[in-house]
C-alpha positions, 0 to 999 in steps of 0.5 A: 149396516149394523143394527144399532144397539142390541142387548142379550140377556139371561145368557151363559157367557162363554168368556176366555177363562170361564163360563158366566151364568145369568150374563148380559152383553150389550152390542153398539155399533157393531162392537161389544160395548158392555157385559155383566153377570149377576147384575141388572142389565141396562134397559134397551129398546131392542133386547133378546132373552136367550133363555140360558143359552150359550153366547160365544164368539163366532167361529172362524174357519181358515180351511173350507172349500165350499158348500151347497154345491158351490166351490171356491174354484167356481170363481164366481161371486154367487158361489162365495155368497152362497157359502157365506150364507151357509156358513153363518147358519152353522155359527161361522162369522169369518172364513178363508175360502180355500183354493185347490191345486190347479192351473195358474189361470184357474187359481188366479181366477179364484183369488181375483174373485175372492178379492173382488167379493171381499170388497163387495162384502158377503151376506152372512159370514165375513170372507176374510181372504183366501187360503191357498192350498197347493199347488206347491205340495209333494205329489206323493202326499197330494191326497185329493189334489190334482196330480196334473198340477202339482208343482214347485213354487215359481216366483213369477207365479206366486207374486201374481197370486199375492198381487191379488191381495187376497192371500192370508194363508198358504199351504205348502211342502217345505222339503223343496228349495223353491218352496222355502223361498216362498215361506219367506216371501209369504210371511213378508207379505202378510200371509201365514204359512202352513206345512201340508201335503208333505213328506218333510223330515223333522229337520226340514220342518224346523228349518221351515219354522225358522223361516216363518211357517206357523201351522200344520195343515189338517194334521195327520192327513196328507202327511207321513205317519208318526215314527218314533225314530223319524218324527217327520211332520207329525212329530214336529207338529206335536212337539214344537210349540211354534206350530199351530195344528189344524184339525178336522174333527169329524171322527172320520179324518181323525179318530176321537182317541187321537183328537183327545191325544192331540189336545193333550199334546198341544193344548187348545191354544195351539189347535185350529178346528177346521171343516175342510168342507167341500161342495157336497156339504149341506147337500144329500149324498151324491156326486160332486167335484173338488179341484176338478176331480170327481168326488163321491159323497156316501153317508156324508163321507167324501172320497175320490175314485182311489178311495182318498178322502176328499175334504169333508161335509163337516160344519163348525158346530159339529167340529166343536161338539165332537172335540168336546165329546172327545176331550171332555173339556168344558165349552169355554176351554174348547171354544178357542180352537174355533175362535180365538186361535184362528183369529190370532193365527190370522192376526185378527186382533179384534175377533174371536173373543167376547171382550169389550171393544171386540167385533160383535161377531157372536154365535148363540148355541143351545145345550145341544150345541145347535146354532140359534143365532149368528151375529156378524159385526153387530148384525144378525145374519142368521136366526133359527 
């Protein structure tokens, strides 16, 4: 049940085109009802003086596997509820719970669980659906995806996955003919398609885009390196305006200089900040699992036995801080990468922006970009 009316005042409003100091924002019945700055705010019984902190749209993470010892592949309501609470503490108001390459039975169980929990609702960040990462990838670029279960798309199988109603995004390698058929099917069934864990050529990426592919999964990772005569997926990603690029801005998966270069090439309007967080996120160093593989987290870096990175322990507010540090962008210009761009990529027309009539999915950030409050559809779900 959304709190009825809440007024935030003395705020720095992070608007799409600028920051407005001395701002106020009124939430009514879960919606942003009124805003203003340098003017008298309406008198409300429930008001919050945010003392000059930044009021921004809540973050949307389209690629996250887990946190606090829980994983999407656990296929339990408790795992998703724990993840949703944790994500809200870090400014996330909506997320796609992401599967791993596994057996049909295990992926289907995870998707059915996501669909069920969506119906129940989550305490914290909103579960927006599922991101199916694999199993339809290139085994040579599998990263920490389980080699045993990598395969080409089979129509009977992916129809069953989509029949759960949970799939909003799917990552695949488009260089295989069977997977190309899935691109069209996914788009026809309301899901976005991302290219990832792939050795596709530039021409194969162009063909995938013509079929409806619109994203690149964790750019630079799980892909061939850029070559000036064989641009491949990375070259296509950086040069094609039709493609949005997911970035893991933890300064481990991608060097800060390359983060800066990528933002220059694509602009903030074509980048989605993601965490690719795994079950060790929010936990001490130790041994965890991801997609059935053992993962060692040491000094916050997650790797499988062969040394490959296995997701991250990143949180979204740190991703935002890292991209701002790498690019020197003001906050209002960097924020779309964590808010409006992922919202648009998922077709969420009333999320991701501080605008009248939009869902009151809001995060309050201090000067160090620490999360002080998270609101989801007008309800405060976290407050420090």
